[in-house]
DRENNUTOR-696756 format. One line per field, with one value per residue: residue number from 1; residue in three letters; chain; x, y, z of N, C-alpha, C, O, CB in turn. Coordinates in steps of 0.2 Angstrom, whole numbers, padded with zeros to 4 digits. Glycine has a CB too. Layout:
N
pos NUM  ... $
code ALA  ... $
unit A  ... $
n_u X  ... $
n_v Y  ... $
n_w Z  ... $
ca_u X  ... $
ca_v Y  ... $
ca_w Z  ... $
c_u X  ... $
c_v Y  ... $
c_w Z  ... $
o_u X  ... $
o_v Y  ... $
o_w Z  ... $
cb_u X  ... $
cb_v Y  ... $
cb_w Z  ... $
***
This chain:
168
pos 1  2  3  4  5  6  7  8  9  10  11  12  13  14  15  16  17  18  19  20  21  22  23  24  25  26  27  28  29  30  31  32  33  34  35  36  37  38  39  40  41  42  43  44  45  46  47  48  49  50  51  52  53  54  55  56  57  58  59  60  61  62  63  64  65  66  67  68  69  70  71  72  73  74  75  76  77  78  79  80  81  82  83  84  85  86  87  88  89  90  91  92  93  94  95  96  97  98  99  100  101  102  103  104  105  106  107  108  109  110  111  112  113  114  115  116  117  118  119  120  121  122  123  124  125  126  127  128  129  130  131  132  133  134  135  136  137  138  139  140  141  142  143  144  145  146  147  148  149  150  151  152  153  154  155  156  157  158  159  160  161  162  163  164  165  166  167  168 $
code MET  THR  GLY  ILE  PRO  ASP  HIS  LEU  ALA  GLU  GLY  LEU  ARG  ILE  LEU  PHE  VAL  GLY  PHE  ASN  PRO  SER  LEU  LYS  SER  GLY  LEU  SER  GLY  HIS  HIS  TYR  ALA  ASN  PRO  HIS  ASN  ARG  PHE  TRP  LYS  ILE  LEU  HIS  GLN  SER  GLY  LEU  THR  PRO  ARG  LEU  TYR  ARG  THR  GLU  GLU  ASP  GLY  ASP  LEU  LEU  GLU  LEU  GLY  TYR  GLY  PHE  THR  ASN  ILE  VAL  SER  ARG  PRO  THR  GLN  SER  ALA  ALA  ASP  ILE  THR  LYS  GLU  GLU  TYR  ALA  GLU  GLY  ARG  ARG  GLU  LEU  LYS  ALA  LYS  ILE  GLU  THR  TYR  CYS  PRO  GLN  ILE  VAL  CYS  PHE  VAL  GLY  LYS  GLY  VAL  TYR  GLU  GLN  TYR  SER  GLY  LYS  LYS  ASP  ILE  PRO  TRP  GLY  GLN  GLN  THR  THR  PRO  VAL  VAL  PRO  GLY  THR  THR  GLU  PHE  VAL  ALA  PRO  SER  SER  SER  GLY  LEU  VAL  ARG  MET  LYS  LEU  GLU  GLU  ILE  VAL  GLU  ILE  TYR  LYS  GLY  LEU  THR  LYS  LEU  LEU  ASN  GLN $
unit A  A  A  A  A  A  A  A  A  A  A  A  A  A  A  A  A  A  A  A  A  A  A  A  A  A  A  A  A  A  A  A  A  A  A  A  A  A  A  A  A  A  A  A  A  A  A  A  A  A  A  A  A  A  A  A  A  A  A  A  A  A  A  A  A  A  A  A  A  A  A  A  A  A  A  A  A  A  A  A  A  A  A  A  A  A  A  A  A  A  A  A  A  A  A  A  A  A  A  A  A  A  A  A  A  A  A  A  A  A  A  A  A  A  A  A  A  A  A  A  A  A  A  A  A  A  A  A  A  A  A  A  A  A  A  A  A  A  A  A  A  A  A  A  A  A  A  A  A  A  A  A  A  A  A  A  A  A  A  A  A  A  A  A  A  A  A  A $
n_u -0308  -0317  -0328  -0324  -0330  -0341  -0343  -0354  -0367  -0382  -0385  -0373  -0359  -0351  -0349  -0339  -0336  -0329  -0321  -0319  -0313  -0296  -0284  -0275  -0283  -0293  -0286  -0282  -0294  -0297  -0301  -0293  -0281  -0269  -0252  -0248  -0258  -0264  -0275  -0277  -0268  -0271  -0285  -0281  -0272  -0281  -0288  -0298  -0296  -0291  -0278  -0267  -0273  -0271  -0273  -0278  -0287  -0299  -0311  -0312  -0315  -0329  -0332  -0330  -0341  -0338  -0341  -0338  -0339  -0341  -0343  -0344  -0340  -0332  -0314  -0302  -0287  -0287  -0299  -0302  -0306  -0319  -0335  -0349  -0360  -0358  -0356  -0370  -0377  -0370  -0374  -0387  -0386  -0379  -0386  -0396  -0392  -0387  -0401  -0405  -0395  -0394  -0384  -0375  -0366  -0360  -0346  -0338  -0324  -0316  -0319  -0324  -0330  -0341  -0347  -0352  -0361  -0370  -0373  -0370  -0358  -0343  -0340  -0339  -0325  -0329  -0343  -0360  -0373  -0386  -0391  -0392  -0400  -0412  -0409  -0398  -0381  -0368  -0352  -0338  -0323  -0305  -0297  -0288  -0278  -0262  -0260  -0265  -0262  -0260  -0253  -0252  -0253  -0262  -0274  -0276  -0281  -0293  -0299  -0300  -0312  -0321  -0320  -0324  -0336  -0342  -0340  -0350 $
n_v 0284  0291  0302  0315  0314  0326  0339  0344  0352  0357  0375  0380  0392  0396  0390  0382  0382  0373  0370  0356  0340  0338  0328  0323  0325  0317  0307  0306  0308  0320  0338  0352  0345  0344  0349  0360  0369  0383  0386  0380  0389  0402  0403  0403  0415  0425  0427  0417  0405  0400  0395  0386  0375  0357  0348  0335  0338  0343  0339  0343  0357  0358  0360  0373  0380  0378  0371  0361  0357  0354  0360  0350  0332  0324  0320  0328  0330  0344  0358  0361  0349  0344  0342  0348  0342  0337  0349  0355  0345  0347  0359  0359  0350  0356  0368  0362  0357  0370  0374  0365  0366  0378  0387  0403  0409  0407  0404  0405  0396  0403  0413  0407  0395  0401  0408  0394  0389  0401  0405  0418  0431  0441  0445  0454  0452  0446  0450  0445  0453  0449  0433  0415  0408  0413  0423  0417  0423  0426  0425  0428  0422  0422  0408  0396  0388  0385  0388  0399  0416  0426  0436  0429  0437  0448  0437  0434  0447  0449  0437  0442  0451  0441  0437  0448  0450  0439  0442  0452 $
n_w -0241  -0229  -0221  -0208  -0189  -0186  -0173  -0163  -0156  -0147  -0146  -0147  -0146  -0157  -0173  -0181  -0199  -0211  -0228  -0232  -0226  -0226  -0233  -0223  -0212  -0213  -0212  -0199  -0191  -0186  -0185  -0194  -0196  -0205  -0205  -0209  -0208  -0200  -0191  -0176  -0171  -0174  -0168  -0154  -0155  -0157  -0147  -0145  -0139  -0122  -0122  -0132  -0142  -0148  -0163  -0160  -0148  -0153  -0151  -0138  -0138  -0138  -0124  -0124  -0131  -0143  -0160  -0174  -0193  -0209  -0227  -0236  -0233  -0238  -0238  -0246  -0256  -0261  -0262  -0274  -0278  -0276  -0281  -0288  -0287  -0274  -0267  -0269  -0262  -0249  -0246  -0242  -0231  -0222  -0219  -0214  -0202  -0194  -0192  -0184  -0173  -0170  -0168  -0161  -0167  -0184  -0190  -0205  -0212  -0222  -0236  -0248  -0244  -0238  -0250  -0257  -0248  -0248  -0259  -0263  -0270  -0269  -0256  -0240  -0227  -0210  -0202  -0208  -0218  -0219  -0214  -0219  -0212  -0203  -0187  -0184  -0182  -0195  -0198  -0209  -0211  -0215  -0223  -0213  -0220  -0227  -0237  -0239  -0244  -0237  -0224  -0206  -0196  -0200  -0203  -0190  -0185  -0192  -0186  -0173  -0173  -0173  -0161  -0154  -0159  -0152  -0138  -0136 $
ca_u -0308  -0323  -0327  -0323  -0335  -0344  -0342  -0360  -0371  -0387  -0384  -0365  -0357  -0349  -0350  -0333  -0337  -0323  -0324  -0320  -0306  -0290  -0282  -0272  -0288  -0297  -0282  -0282  -0300  -0297  -0303  -0288  -0274  -0264  -0247  -0247  -0265  -0264  -0281  -0276  -0263  -0276  -0290  -0277  -0269  -0286  -0293  -0304  -0296  -0286  -0273  -0265  -0275  -0268  -0279  -0281  -0291  -0304  -0318  -0313  -0318  -0336  -0333  -0329  -0346  -0336  -0341  -0335  -0342  -0338  -0350  -0343  -0338  -0326  -0308  -0298  -0281  -0289  -0307  -0303  -0308  -0325  -0340  -0355  -0366  -0355  -0358  -0376  -0380  -0367  -0377  -0394  -0385  -0377  -0392  -0401  -0387  -0388  -0406  -0405  -0391  -0395  -0376  -0376  -0363  -0358  -0340  -0336  -0317  -0315  -0325  -0326  -0335  -0347  -0350  -0353  -0366  -0375  -0373  -0368  -0352  -0341  -0343  -0333  -0323  -0332  -0350  -0363  -0381  -0393  -0390  -0397  -0404  -0414  -0408  -0390  -0376  -0364  -0346  -0334  -0315  -0300  -0296  -0281  -0273  -0254  -0260  -0267  -0255  -0262  -0250  -0254  -0256  -0269  -0278  -0278  -0285  -0300  -0303  -0300  -0318  -0326  -0319  -0327  -0344  -0344  -0340  -0356 $
ca_v 0288  0292  0309  0315  0316  0333  0340  0348  0352  0361  0381  0380  0399  0395  0384  0384  0377  0372  0367  0349  0337  0337  0321  0322  0325  0311  0299  0307  0309  0327  0344  0355  0342  0348  0352  0367  0373  0388  0387  0382  0395  0408  0403  0406  0422  0430  0427  0413  0401  0401  0391  0383  0368  0353  0345  0330  0341  0347  0338  0347  0363  0359  0365  0381  0380  0379  0365  0360  0354  0355  0359  0342  0328  0319  0323  0328  0334  0351  0359  0361  0342  0345  0342  0353  0340  0337  0356  0355  0342  0350  0366  0357  0346  0362  0372  0359  0357  0375  0375  0361  0366  0384  0390  0408  0412  0403  0405  0401  0397  0404  0416  0401  0392  0406  0408  0389  0390  0406  0408  0426  0434  0449  0446  0456  0447  0448  0448  0447  0457  0443  0426  0412  0405  0420  0421  0415  0427  0424  0428  0424  0422  0418  0400  0394  0383  0387  0390  0405  0420  0433  0435  0426  0443  0449  0432  0435  0454  0446  0432  0445  0453  0436  0438  0454  0449  0433  0444  0457 $
ca_w -0235  -0225  -0219  -0200  -0187  -0183  -0166  -0163  -0148  -0147  -0143  -0147  -0147  -0163  -0177  -0187  -0204  -0216  -0234  -0232  -0222  -0229  -0233  -0216  -0207  -0214  -0208  -0192  -0188  -0182  -0189  -0195  -0194  -0209  -0200  -0213  -0207  -0195  -0188  -0168  -0168  -0176  -0162  -0148  -0155  -0157  -0140  -0145  -0134  -0117  -0123  -0140  -0143  -0152  -0166  -0156  -0144  -0156  -0148  -0131  -0139  -0136  -0118  -0123  -0135  -0152  -0164  -0179  -0197  -0216  -0230  -0238  -0228  -0241  -0238  -0254  -0258  -0261  -0261  -0280  -0280  -0273  -0286  -0289  -0284  -0267  -0264  -0266  -0255  -0243  -0243  -0239  -0225  -0218  -0218  -0209  -0195  -0192  -0191  -0179  -0168  -0168  -0166  -0159  -0173  -0189  -0193  -0211  -0212  -0230  -0241  -0254  -0241  -0237  -0257  -0259  -0246  -0247  -0266  -0264  -0270  -0268  -0249  -0236  -0221  -0205  -0200  -0214  -0216  -0220  -0214  -0223  -0208  -0197  -0180  -0183  -0186  -0199  -0199  -0212  -0209  -0220  -0221  -0211  -0224  -0227  -0244  -0239  -0244  -0232  -0216  -0200  -0191  -0206  -0202  -0182  -0184  -0194  -0182  -0167  -0173  -0171  -0153  -0150  -0158  -0146  -0131  -0137 $
c_u -0315  -0322  -0325  -0329  -0336  -0343  -0348  -0364  -0376  -0385  -0376  -0365  -0354  -0347  -0344  -0335  -0331  -0326  -0324  -0314  -0301  -0288  -0279  -0277  -0293  -0293  -0282  -0288  -0301  -0298  -0296  -0281  -0268  -0258  -0246  -0254  -0262  -0270  -0282  -0272  -0268  -0281  -0286  -0276  -0274  -0289  -0296  -0305  -0291  -0279  -0271  -0266  -0271  -0274  -0282  -0287  -0298  -0310  -0319  -0316  -0326  -0338  -0333  -0336  -0344  -0338  -0338  -0338  -0339  -0344  -0349  -0339  -0333  -0320  -0305  -0291  -0283  -0296  -0308  -0307  -0315  -0330  -0346  -0362  -0365  -0357  -0366  -0380  -0376  -0371  -0383  -0393  -0382  -0381  -0397  -0397  -0388  -0394  -0408  -0403  -0391  -0388  -0379  -0372  -0360  -0352  -0337  -0328  -0315  -0321  -0328  -0331  -0341  -0351  -0353  -0360  -0371  -0377  -0372  -0361  -0350  -0342  -0336  -0331  -0327  -0340  -0355  -0371  -0385  -0392  -0395  -0400  -0405  -0412  -0400  -0384  -0370  -0358  -0342  -0326  -0312  -0300  -0290  -0277  -0268  -0255  -0262  -0263  -0257  -0257  -0253  -0256  -0262  -0275  -0282  -0282  -0292  -0303  -0304  -0309  -0323  -0326  -0324  -0335  -0346  -0345  -0347  -0362 $
c_v 0291  0300  0309  0317  0324  0334  0346  0347  0357  0369  0383  0389  0400  0390  0385  0378  0378  0369  0359  0346  0339  0330  0319  0321  0320  0305  0300  0305  0315  0332  0348  0352  0343  0352  0360  0373  0377  0388  0387  0388  0402  0408  0406  0413  0427  0430  0423  0408  0402  0400  0388  0376  0365  0350  0341  0330  0344  0346  0342  0355  0364  0362  0371  0384  0381  0372  0366  0356  0357  0357  0353  0339  0323  0322  0322  0332  0342  0352  0360  0352  0340  0345  0348  0349  0337  0343  0357  0351  0344  0355  0364  0354  0352  0367  0367  0358  0364  0376  0372  0361  0372  0386  0398  0411  0406  0405  0401  0402  0396  0407  0410  0396  0394  0406  0404  0388  0395  0409  0416  0427  0441  0450  0448  0450  0451  0446  0450  0450  0453  0437  0422  0410  0411  0416  0419  0421  0423  0427  0425  0427  0419  0412  0400  0390  0388  0389  0396  0411  0426  0432  0432  0432  0447  0445  0433  0441  0452  0441  0435  0450  0448  0437  0442  0453  0445  0436  0451  0454 $
c_w -0235  -0222  -0209  -0196  -0186  -0176  -0166  -0157  -0149  -0143  -0142  -0148  -0154  -0166  -0182  -0193  -0210  -0223  -0234  -0229  -0227  -0228  -0225  -0210  -0208  -0212  -0201  -0189  -0185  -0187  -0190  -0194  -0198  -0204  -0203  -0210  -0200  -0189  -0179  -0167  -0169  -0171  -0156  -0148  -0155  -0152  -0139  -0140  -0129  -0118  -0130  -0138  -0147  -0157  -0163  -0151  -0147  -0154  -0142  -0133  -0137  -0129  -0117  -0128  -0141  -0154  -0171  -0185  -0203  -0220  -0234  -0234  -0232  -0240  -0246  -0252  -0259  -0263  -0269  -0283  -0279  -0279  -0284  -0286  -0276  -0263  -0262  -0261  -0248  -0240  -0241  -0232  -0220  -0214  -0212  -0202  -0192  -0190  -0184  -0172  -0165  -0165  -0166  -0165  -0178  -0191  -0200  -0213  -0220  -0233  -0247  -0251  -0241  -0245  -0259  -0256  -0246  -0255  -0268  -0264  -0269  -0259  -0244  -0230  -0215  -0204  -0206  -0212  -0215  -0220  -0217  -0218  -0202  -0191  -0180  -0185  -0189  -0200  -0204  -0212  -0214  -0218  -0219  -0214  -0226  -0233  -0244  -0240  -0239  -0224  -0211  -0197  -0194  -0202  -0195  -0181  -0186  -0188  -0174  -0168  -0172  -0164  -0152  -0150  -0153  -0140  -0130  -0132 $
o_u -0319  -0316  -0324  -0333  -0331  -0343  -0346  -0363  -0375  -0383  -0374  -0370  -0356  -0345  -0345  -0336  -0330  -0332  -0330  -0309  -0303  -0291  -0280  -0277  -0296  -0295  -0281  -0288  -0306  -0295  -0292  -0277  -0263  -0259  -0243  -0253  -0260  -0269  -0285  -0273  -0268  -0281  -0289  -0277  -0273  -0294  -0299  -0310  -0286  -0274  -0275  -0263  -0267  -0280  -0289  -0290  -0302  -0314  -0324  -0319  -0328  -0342  -0335  -0336  -0347  -0337  -0336  -0340  -0335  -0349  -0354  -0335  -0330  -0320  -0306  -0290  -0279  -0299  -0313  -0309  -0318  -0330  -0346  -0366  -0370  -0360  -0369  -0384  -0378  -0371  -0385  -0397  -0382  -0381  -0400  -0400  -0389  -0394  -0412  -0406  -0387  -0388  -0384  -0375  -0358  -0352  -0335  -0326  -0314  -0326  -0334  -0336  -0346  -0357  -0358  -0365  -0376  -0381  -0372  -0357  -0354  -0345  -0331  -0334  -0329  -0343  -0354  -0373  -0388  -0392  -0400  -0405  -0401  -0413  -0398  -0384  -0368  -0359  -0342  -0324  -0314  -0301  -0286  -0272  -0269  -0250  -0260  -0258  -0254  -0258  -0259  -0262  -0266  -0280  -0288  -0286  -0296  -0309  -0307  -0312  -0328  -0331  -0329  -0339  -0351  -0349  -0348  -0367 $
o_v 0292  0302  0304  0320  0327  0329  0352  0342  0362  0369  0386  0392  0404  0384  0389  0372  0383  0367  0357  0350  0340  0326  0313  0319  0318  0299  0295  0301  0315  0332  0347  0355  0342  0356  0365  0379  0374  0391  0391  0392  0406  0414  0411  0417  0433  0435  0422  0405  0406  0403  0388  0373  0368  0349  0341  0326  0346  0350  0344  0357  0369  0366  0373  0390  0386  0367  0371  0350  0362  0356  0350  0342  0319  0328  0318  0336  0345  0348  0361  0351  0335  0351  0351  0351  0334  0343  0358  0352  0344  0357  0367  0355  0352  0369  0369  0357  0364  0380  0375  0359  0373  0387  0400  0416  0401  0409  0396  0407  0391  0405  0410  0394  0391  0404  0405  0387  0393  0413  0419  0425  0445  0455  0446  0445  0457  0441  0455  0449  0452  0435  0424  0409  0412  0410  0419  0423  0417  0433  0419  0432  0414  0410  0403  0388  0394  0392  0399  0411  0430  0427  0434  0432  0449  0447  0433  0441  0453  0441  0432  0450  0450  0437  0441  0454  0447  0433  0453  0457 $
o_w -0240  -0220  -0206  -0199  -0184  -0173  -0167  -0153  -0152  -0137  -0137  -0150  -0157  -0164  -0187  -0193  -0213  -0224  -0235  -0229  -0233  -0224  -0223  -0204  -0203  -0210  -0198  -0184  -0181  -0193  -0185  -0191  -0195  -0201  -0200  -0211  -0195  -0184  -0176  -0162  -0165  -0168  -0154  -0144  -0152  -0151  -0134  -0137  -0131  -0114  -0135  -0135  -0150  -0154  -0163  -0149  -0143  -0154  -0140  -0128  -0134  -0128  -0112  -0129  -0144  -0150  -0174  -0183  -0203  -0218  -0235  -0231  -0229  -0243  -0251  -0248  -0257  -0266  -0272  -0289  -0282  -0282  -0279  -0283  -0273  -0258  -0257  -0257  -0242  -0234  -0236  -0228  -0214  -0209  -0207  -0197  -0186  -0185  -0180  -0168  -0160  -0159  -0169  -0168  -0175  -0196  -0199  -0214  -0223  -0231  -0249  -0255  -0242  -0246  -0263  -0259  -0244  -0256  -0273  -0259  -0268  -0257  -0245  -0229  -0216  -0206  -0209  -0206  -0210  -0225  -0219  -0220  -0198  -0189  -0175  -0191  -0186  -0202  -0205  -0213  -0217  -0212  -0223  -0212  -0227  -0236  -0249  -0235  -0240  -0219  -0211  -0194  -0191  -0200  -0193  -0177  -0182  -0187  -0170  -0163  -0170  -0161  -0148  -0146  -0149  -0136  -0124  -0131 $
cb_u -0301  -0325  -0336  -0317  -0337  -0351  -0334  -0364  -0366  -0392  -0387  -0361  -0351  -0344  -0358  -0324  -0345  -0317  -0318  -0322  -0307  -0284  -0276  -0267  -0291  -0299  -0274  -0280  -0300  -0291  -0308  -0290  -0275  -0269  -0240  -0248  -0272  -0264  -0285  -0273  -0254  -0281  -0292  -0271  -0266  -0291  -0296  -0304  -0294  -0288  -0274  -0257  -0282  -0263  -0277  -0277  -0288  -0305  -0320  -0306  -0317  -0339  -0330  -0321  -0351  -0327  -0347  -0329  -0350  -0335  -0352  -0341  -0345  -0327  -0304  -0304  -0277  -0285  -0309  -0296  -0304  -0326  -0343  -0356  -0368  -0347  -0355  -0379  -0379  -0360  -0378  -0398  -0378  -0372  -0396  -0404  -0378  -0387  -0408  -0402  -0386  -0401  -0368  -0373  -0356  -0362  -0336  -0340  -0313  -0314  -0321  -0320  -0333  -0344  -0347  -0348  -0365  -0371  -0380  -0371  -0350  -0346  -0347  -0336  -0315  -0331  -0354  -0364  -0384  -0397  -0390  -0395  -0402  -0425  -0414  -0390  -0372  -0365  -0343  -0337  -0313  -0293  -0297  -0282  -0277  -0248  -0265  -0270  -0253  -0272  -0249  -0249  -0250  -0268  -0275  -0273  -0283  -0299  -0299  -0292  -0320  -0326  -0312  -0325  -0347  -0340  -0331  -0358 $
cb_v 0295  0285  0313  0320  0313  0336  0341  0348  0354  0356  0382  0376  0403  0398  0384  0382  0379  0367  0369  0345  0329  0342  0320  0327  0332  0311  0298  0313  0305  0328  0349  0360  0337  0353  0347  0365  0368  0396  0382  0376  0397  0407  0395  0403  0423  0429  0432  0411  0395  0399  0387  0384  0366  0348  0342  0327  0345  0346  0332  0347  0363  0353  0364  0385  0383  0381  0363  0358  0354  0350  0366  0341  0324  0317  0318  0333  0331  0355  0366  0363  0338  0351  0334  0355  0334  0335  0363  0354  0333  0353  0373  0351  0339  0367  0373  0351  0356  0379  0374  0357  0364  0385  0388  0409  0417  0403  0404  0403  0391  0398  0424  0396  0392  0415  0409  0385  0389  0413  0407  0432  0434  0454  0437  0462  0447  0454  0452  0439  0463  0444  0424  0407  0399  0423  0415  0410  0434  0423  0427  0424  0419  0421  0395  0392  0379  0381  0386  0406  0423  0433  0440  0421  0447  0445  0426  0436  0461  0441  0425  0451  0454  0429  0440  0462  0447  0427  0447  0459 $
cb_w -0234  -0220  -0221  -0198  -0182  -0184  -0164  -0169  -0141  -0143  -0137  -0155  -0142  -0162  -0180  -0184  -0207  -0213  -0241  -0239  -0220  -0226  -0238  -0214  -0207  -0221  -0211  -0190  -0184  -0178  -0185  -0191  -0194  -0213  -0200  -0222  -0206  -0199  -0191  -0164  -0174  -0182  -0160  -0148  -0161  -0162  -0139  -0150  -0137  -0112  -0119  -0143  -0145  -0149  -0171  -0153  -0140  -0162  -0146  -0127  -0147  -0136  -0116  -0127  -0133  -0154  -0165  -0177  -0196  -0218  -0235  -0245  -0225  -0249  -0231  -0260  -0266  -0264  -0256  -0283  -0275  -0269  -0287  -0299  -0289  -0267  -0269  -0271  -0257  -0243  -0249  -0243  -0228  -0222  -0227  -0211  -0197  -0195  -0195  -0182  -0168  -0162  -0172  -0152  -0170  -0194  -0190  -0218  -0206  -0235  -0247  -0256  -0236  -0234  -0261  -0257  -0242  -0241  -0269  -0259  -0275  -0273  -0247  -0232  -0219  -0205  -0192  -0219  -0221  -0225  -0207  -0228  -0205  -0197  -0179  -0187  -0181  -0204  -0192  -0219  -0202  -0222  -0227  -0205  -0231  -0226  -0249  -0233  -0250  -0230  -0213  -0196  -0190  -0215  -0204  -0177  -0189  -0202  -0181  -0167  -0179  -0174  -0151  -0154  -0163  -0145  -0130  -0145 $
***
């Protein structure tokens, strides 16, 4: 199974970065396609989108200035199936995408994604102090996976910080 297409454009308001596509996303060709993933609900409830979008509309979010990519493009059952070599290659590729497209904010959907990208540990939720790519704001948010044990309301509150940052 191959990866799913990125949704990228120059000067994005937010670039959302996930670990890698789920098998469901790999089959459908759309980001955050697993029915247990709460991503689309979180975006809407946090005020980032004016309505609840469907997975099939992921490309439409470019109109809002939102793009999508992953640190690793290969779909897997879980992030635990990603190899060290894939992460190393993904880090280089992601940094190049950020440098090329210059998004205002890069939102890492999961602490583990940011840890793999930045090499940092024990990071807080929200805006990070020293971005890997200067001139870009990095924001770390919880994963939207249904496997995450945080309550939806807690996750939405963290994403509201992203909404505030975007509106500054």
